[in-house]
C-alpha positions as a Markdown table, in Angstrom:
| # | Residue | x | y | z |
|---|---|---|---|---|
| 1 | Unk | -18.4 | 5.3 | 6.9 |
| 2 | Unk | -15.5 | 3.1 | 5.9 |
| 3 | Unk | -14.3 | -0.5 | 6.5 |
| 4 | Unk | -11.2 | -1.9 | 8.3 |
| 5 | Unk | -10.1 | -5.4 | 7.8 |
| 6 | Unk | -7.5 | -5.3 | 10.6 |
| 7 | Unk | -5.4 | -3.0 | 12.7 |
| 8 | Unk | -2.2 | -3.9 | 14.5 |
| 9 | Unk | 1.2 | -2.8 | 15.8 |
| 10 | Unk | 4.2 | -4.2 | 13.9 |
| 11 | Unk | 7.3 | -3.2 | 11.9 |
| 12 | Unk | 7.0 | -1.7 | 8.4 |
| 13 | Unk | 8.2 | -4.4 | 6.1 |
| 14 | Unk | 8.8 | -2.6 | 2.9 |
| 15 | Unk | 9.7 | 0.6 | 1.0 |
| 16 | Unk | 11.6 | 3.6 | 2.3 |
| 17 | Unk | 10.5 | 3.1 | 5.9 |
| 18 | Unk | 11.2 | -0.6 | 6.2 |
| 19 | Unk | 12.2 | -1.5 | 9.7 |
| 20 | Unk | 10.3 | 1.4 | 11.4 |
| 21 | Unk | 7.9 | 0.4 | 14.2 |
| 22 | Unk | 4.4 | 1.2 | 12.8 |
| 23 | Unk | 0.8 | 0.9 | 13.6 |
| 24 | Unk | -1.2 | -0.4 | 10.7 |
| 25 | Unk | -4.8 | 0.3 | 9.6 |
| 26 | Unk | -5.9 | -1.9 | 6.7 |
| 27 | Unk | -9.0 | -0.8 | 4.9 |
| 28 | Unk | -11.3 | -3.1 | 3.0 |
| 29 | Unk | -12.0 | -2.8 | -0.7 |
| 30 | Unk | -10.0 | -1.9 | -3.8 |
| 31 | Unk | -10.6 | -0.4 | -7.2 |
| 32 | Unk | -8.2 | -2.9 | -8.8 |
| 33 | Unk | -8.1 | -6.7 | -8.7 |
| 34 | Unk | -4.6 | -7.5 | -10.0 |
| 35 | Unk | -5.3 | -11.1 | -11.0 |
| 36 | Unk | -1.8 | -11.4 | -12.5 |
| 37 | Unk | -0.1 | -11.4 | -9.1 |
| 38 | Unk | -1.2 | -14.9 | -8.8 |
| 39 | Unk | -1.8 | -15.2 | -5.0 |
| 40 | Unk | -4.2 | -18.2 | -4.9 |
| 41 | Unk | -7.0 | -18.5 | -2.4 |
| 42 | Unk | -10.3 | -20.4 | -2.1 |
| 43 | Unk | -13.8 | -19.0 | -1.8 |
| 44 | Unk | -16.6 | -21.6 | -1.4 |
| 45 | Unk | -14.6 | -24.2 | -3.2 |
| 46 | Unk | -13.6 | -21.8 | -6.0 |
| 47 | Unk | -9.9 | -21.1 | -6.5 |
| 48 | Unk | -9.3 | -17.4 | -7.2 |
| 49 | Unk | -6.2 | -15.4 | -8.0 |
| 50 | Unk | -5.2 | -11.9 | -7.0 |
| 51 | Unk | -3.0 | -9.7 | -4.9 |
| 52 | Unk | -1.4 | -11.0 | -1.7 |
| 53 | Unk | -3.9 | -9.1 | 0.5 |
| 54 | Unk | -6.9 | -10.7 | -1.2 |
| 55 | Unk | -8.8 | -10.8 | 2.2 |
| 56 | Unk | -8.9 | -7.0 | 2.1 |
| 57 | Unk | -9.8 | -6.8 | -1.6 |
| 58 | Unk | -12.3 | -9.6 | -2.5 |
| 59 | Unk | -15.8 | -8.7 | -1.4 |
| 60 | Unk | -16.4 | -12.3 | -0.5 |
| 61 | Unk | -14.6 | -11.4 | 2.7 |
| 62 | Unk | -16.6 | -8.3 | 3.4 |
| 63 | Unk | -18.7 | -9.9 | 6.1 |
| 64 | Unk | -15.6 | -10.0 | 8.3 |
| 65 | Unk | -14.7 | -6.4 | 7.7 |
| 66 | Unk | -15.3 | -3.9 | 10.5 |
| 67 | Unk | -17.6 | -1.0 | 9.7 |
| 68 | Unk | -16.3 | 2.3 | 11.1 |
| 69 | Unk | -19.2 | 4.8 | 11.1 |
| 70 | Unk | -18.0 | 7.1 | 13.9 |
| 71 | Unk | -14.5 | 8.6 | 14.1 |
| 72 | Unk | -14.4 | 9.0 | 17.9 |
| 73 | Unk | -14.6 | 5.3 | 18.5 |
| 74 | Unk | -11.6 | 4.6 | 16.4 |
| 75 | Unk | -9.7 | 7.6 | 17.7 |
| 76 | Unk | -10.3 | 6.5 | 21.3 |
| 77 | Unk | -9.0 | 3.1 | 20.5 |
| 78 | Unk | -5.9 | 4.5 | 18.8 |
| 79 | Unk | -5.2 | 6.6 | 21.9 |
| 80 | Unk | -5.5 | 3.6 | 24.1 |
| 81 | Unk | -3.3 | 1.6 | 21.8 |
| 82 | Unk | -0.6 | 4.3 | 21.7 |
| 83 | Unk | -0.7 | 4.6 | 25.5 |
| 84 | Unk | -0.1 | 0.9 | 25.8 |
| 85 | Unk | 2.7 | 1.0 | 23.3 |
| 86 | Unk | 4.3 | 3.9 | 25.2 |
| 87 | Unk | 4.7 | 6.3 | 22.3 |
| 88 | Unk | 3.0 | 7.5 | 19.1 |
| 89 | Unk | 4.3 | 5.2 | 16.3 |
| 90 | Unk | 4.3 | 5.9 | 12.6 |
| 91 | Unk | 0.8 | 5.0 | 11.3 |
| 92 | Unk | 0.5 | 3.2 | 8.0 |
| 93 | Unk | -2.8 | 3.2 | 6.2 |
| 94 | Unk | -3.0 | 0.4 | 3.7 |
| 95 | Unk | -5.5 | -1.9 | 2.1 |
| 96 | Unk | -7.0 | -2.7 | -0.3 |
| 97 | Unk | -7.0 | 0.8 | -1.5 |
| 98 | Unk | -7.4 | 3.3 | 1.4 |
| 99 | Unk | -7.8 | 6.4 | -0.8 |
| 100 | Unk | -11.2 | 5.0 | -1.9 |
| 101 | Unk | -12.4 | 6.6 | 1.4 |
| 102 | Unk | -10.4 | 9.8 | 1.2 |
| 103 | Unk | -13.5 | 12.0 | 1.0 |
| 104 | Unk | -15.5 | 10.1 | 3.6 |
| 105 | Unk | -16.1 | 12.4 | 6.6 |
| 106 | Unk | -15.4 | 9.7 | 9.2 |
| 107 | Unk | -12.2 | 8.6 | 7.5 |
| 108 | Unk | -11.0 | 12.1 | 7.0 |
| 109 | Unk | -11.7 | 13.0 | 10.7 |
| 110 | Unk | -9.3 | 10.2 | 11.7 |
| 111 | Unk | -6.6 | 11.5 | 9.4 |
| 112 | Unk | -7.1 | 15.1 | 10.7 |
| 113 | Unk | -6.7 | 13.8 | 14.3 |
| 114 | Unk | -3.5 | 11.8 | 13.4 |
| 115 | Unk | -2.0 | 14.8 | 11.8 |
| 116 | Unk | -3.0 | 17.2 | 14.6 |
| 117 | Unk | -1.2 | 14.8 | 17.0 |
| 118 | Unk | 2.0 | 15.1 | 15.1 |
| 119 | Unk | 1.9 | 11.5 | 14.1 |
| 120 | Unk | 3.7 | 10.5 | 10.9 |
| 121 | Unk | 1.2 | 9.0 | 8.5 |
| 122 | Unk | 2.0 | 6.9 | 5.4 |
| 123 | Unk | -0.6 | 5.9 | 2.8 |
| 124 | Unk | 0.1 | 2.7 | 0.8 |
| 125 | Unk | -1.8 | 3.5 | -2.4 |
| 126 | Unk | -2.0 | 2.3 | -6.0 |
| 127 | Unk | -2.0 | 6.0 | -7.0 |
| 128 | Unk | -5.1 | 5.9 | -9.1 |
| 129 | Unk | -7.4 | 8.1 | -7.1 |
| 130 | Unk | -7.1 | 11.9 | -7.4 |
| 131 | Unk | -7.3 | 13.8 | -4.1 |
| 132 | Unk | -8.5 | 17.4 | -3.8 |
| 133 | Unk | -5.8 | 18.6 | -1.5 |
| 134 | Unk | -7.4 | 22.1 | -1.1 |
| 135 | Unk | -10.6 | 20.6 | 0.2 |
| 136 | Unk | -8.8 | 18.0 | 2.3 |
| 137 | Unk | -5.6 | 19.7 | 3.4 |
| 138 | Unk | -4.6 | 17.1 | 6.1 |
| 139 | Unk | -3.4 | 14.9 | 3.3 |
| 140 | Unk | -0.7 | 17.4 | 2.5 |
| 141 | Unk | 1.0 | 16.4 | 5.8 |
| 142 | Unk | 1.1 | 12.7 | 4.8 |
| 143 | Unk | 3.6 | 10.5 | 3.1 |
| 144 | Unk | 2.5 | 8.5 | 0.0 |
| 145 | Unk | 4.1 | 5.2 | -1.0 |
| 146 | Unk | 3.0 | 5.0 | -4.6 |
| 147 | Unk | 2.7 | 1.3 | -5.2 |
| 148 | Unk | 1.9 | 1.5 | -8.8 |
| 149 | Unk | 0.9 | -1.6 | -10.7 |
| 150 | Unk | 2.8 | -2.9 | -13.7 |
| 151 | Unk | 1.7 | -5.3 | -16.5 |
| 152 | Unk | 2.3 | -8.3 | -14.3 |
| 153 | Unk | -0.7 | -7.2 | -12.2 |
| 154 | Unk | -3.0 | -8.2 | -15.0 |
| 155 | Unk | -4.7 | -4.7 | -15.0 |
| 156 | Unk | -4.8 | -2.6 | -18.2 |
| 157 | Unk | -2.5 | 0.4 | -18.2 |
| 158 | Unk | -5.3 | 3.0 | -18.6 |
| 159 | Unk | -6.8 | 1.7 | -15.3 |
| 160 | Unk | -3.6 | 1.4 | -13.2 |
| 161 | Unk | -1.7 | 4.6 | -14.3 |
| 162 | Unk | -3.6 | 7.9 | -13.8 |
| 163 | Unk | -1.1 | 10.7 | -14.5 |
| 164 | Unk | -3.1 | 13.6 | -13.0 |
| 165 | Unk | -3.6 | 11.7 | -9.8 |
| 166 | Unk | 0.1 | 11.0 | -9.5 |
| 167 | Unk | 1.1 | 14.6 | -10.3 |
| 168 | Unk | -1.3 | 15.9 | -7.7 |
| 169 | Unk | 0.1 | 13.7 | -5.0 |
| 170 | Unk | 3.7 | 14.6 | -6.0 |
| 171 | Unk | 2.9 | 18.3 | -5.9 |
| 172 | Unk | 1.0 | 18.5 | -2.6 |
| 173 | Unk | 2.1 | 15.6 | -0.3 |
| 174 | Unk | 4.7 | 16.0 | 2.3 |
| 175 | Unk | 6.7 | 13.2 | 0.7 |
| 176 | Unk | 6.1 | 10.5 | -2.0 |
| 177 | Unk | 8.1 | 7.7 | -3.5 |
| 178 | Unk | 7.5 | 5.0 | -6.1 |
| 179 | Unk | 7.3 | 1.3 | -5.1 |
| 180 | Unk | 7.0 | -1.5 | -7.6 |
| 181 | Unk | 6.3 | -5.2 | -7.1 |
| 182 | Unk | 8.0 | -7.2 | -9.8 |
| 183 | Unk | 8.9 | -10.8 | -10.5 |
| 184 | Unk | 11.7 | -12.6 | -12.3 |
| 185 | Unk | 9.7 | -12.9 | -15.5 |
| 186 | Unk | 8.9 | -9.1 | -15.6 |
| 187 | Unk | 12.6 | -8.4 | -15.1 |
| 188 | Unk | 13.3 | -10.3 | -18.3 |
| 189 | Unk | 10.6 | -8.6 | -20.3 |
| 190 | Unk | 9.0 | -5.2 | -19.7 |
| 191 | Unk | 9.9 | -3.9 | -16.2 |
| 192 | Unk | 12.7 | -1.6 | -17.4 |
| 193 | Unk | 10.5 | 0.1 | -20.1 |
| 194 | Unk | 7.4 | 0.3 | -17.9 |
| 195 | Unk | 9.2 | 1.9 | -15.0 |
| 196 | Unk | 11.0 | 4.3 | -17.4 |
| 197 | Unk | 7.5 | 5.3 | -18.8 |
| 198 | Unk | 6.2 | 6.1 | -15.3 |
| 199 | Unk | 9.3 | 8.0 | -14.4 |
| 200 | Unk | 8.6 | 10.4 | -17.3 |
| 201 | Unk | 5.5 | 11.4 | -15.3 |
| 202 | Unk | 7.4 | 11.5 | -11.9 |
| 203 | Unk | 11.1 | 11.8 | -12.8 |
| 204 | Unk | 12.3 | 13.1 | -9.5 |
| 205 | Unk | 10.8 | 10.4 | -7.2 |
| 206 | Unk | 13.0 | 7.7 | -5.8 |
| 207 | Unk | 12.2 | 4.1 | -7.0 |
| 208 | Unk | 11.9 | 1.1 | -4.7 |
| 209 | Unk | 11.5 | -2.4 | -6.3 |
| 210 | Unk | 10.4 | -5.5 | -4.3 |
| 211 | Unk | 9.8 | -9.1 | -5.2 |
| 212 | Unk | 6.3 | -10.5 | -5.9 |
| 213 | Unk | 5.3 | -12.9 | -3.2 |
| 214 | Unk | 2.6 | -13.7 | -0.7 |
| 215 | Unk | 4.9 | -16.2 | 1.0 |
| 216 | Unk | 8.6 | -16.8 | 1.7 |
| 217 | Unk | 8.7 | -19.4 | -1.0 |
| 218 | Unk | 7.3 | -17.1 | -3.7 |
| 219 | Unk | 9.7 | -14.3 | -2.7 |
| 220 | Unk | 12.7 | -16.7 | -2.9 |
| 221 | Unk | 11.7 | -17.3 | -6.5 |
| 222 | Unk | 11.9 | -13.6 | -7.4 |
| 223 | Unk | 14.2 | -11.8 | -5.0 |
| 224 | Unk | 17.6 | -12.4 | -6.7 |
| 225 | Unk | 16.3 | -11.2 | -10.1 |
| 226 | Unk | 14.8 | -8.1 | -8.5 |
| 227 | Unk | 18.0 | -7.5 | -6.5 |
| 228 | Unk | 20.1 | -7.6 | -9.6 |
| 229 | Unk | 17.6 | -5.5 | -11.5 |
| 230 | Unk | 18.0 | -2.7 | -8.9 |
| 231 | Unk | 21.8 | -2.9 | -9.2 |
| 232 | Unk | 21.7 | -2.4 | -12.9 |
| 233 | Unk | 19.3 | 0.6 | -12.9 |
| 234 | Unk | 20.3 | 2.3 | -9.7 |
| 235 | Unk | 17.0 | 1.6 | -8.0 |
| 236 | Unk | 16.5 | 0.8 | -4.3 |
| 237 | Unk | 15.8 | -2.8 | -3.4 |
| 238 | Unk | 13.0 | -3.3 | -0.9 |
| 239 | Unk | 12.7 | -6.6 | 0.8 |
| 240 | Unk | 9.4 | -7.7 | 2.4 |
| 241 | Unk | 10.4 | -8.2 | 6.0 |
| 242 | Unk | 7.0 | -9.1 | 7.4 |
| 243 | Unk | 6.7 | -12.0 | 4.9 |
| 244 | Unk | 10.3 | -13.1 | 5.6 |
| 245 | Unk | 9.6 | -13.3 | 9.3 |
| 246 | Unk | 6.0 | -14.4 | 9.4 |
| 247 | Unk | 5.4 | -16.1 | 6.0 |
| 248 | Unk | 2.2 | -14.1 | 5.6 |
| 249 | Unk | 0.8 | -10.7 | 4.7 |
| 250 | Unk | -2.0 | -10.7 | 7.3 |
| 251 | Unk | -1.8 | -9.2 | 10.8 |
| 252 | Unk | 2.0 | -8.5 | 10.6 |
């Protein structure tokens, strides 16, 4: 059994595959909170701060999440969706943290079906969960966007950087790349050193950097600094197309 917060057809907005038509499955729940990202939202009159997909992370929203306790139902729905679309799009599994469910038999059955259909699958993951690729070989056919969290997330380093999990993904996945969400302040302080430290673990992976922001306004406050940071360090700048177009992270 696992939880979905939403599923929809859109355009990948960030990272290596930005601009690619993609079908999104967003799972509910995460093993990190990232209060430092500063996206504000209100729960029963209380203002909280966290990541820009707080609706898929904060358990206060769990009542609205959809329980998936049988793989066939979701697979049938995906088949119908792809028939309506007219082709099998790239599938992006995001969250929350989708790899929380990697060993769940219902979740894994869906992944096995996607892979068997020849569908390109990308996991958007914080890279903190170690996968047993021998026990769950379908993951070896998937792409992993390693959206590692830095100090600006507000999470301690020992919780957000798990070297053995990262090396396992690098060694077994079809493809992987690093993706960092940074802001103007982090550019001035620790971004260079933090990314350099992570690249000692994964020196061969390409690096994408994108601006912090749950809205256009927040992105505008950070994008120029991140753009120039990428130019200085030969990193790849990733915009956040879905937020530029829709001004939100939900359902797009």
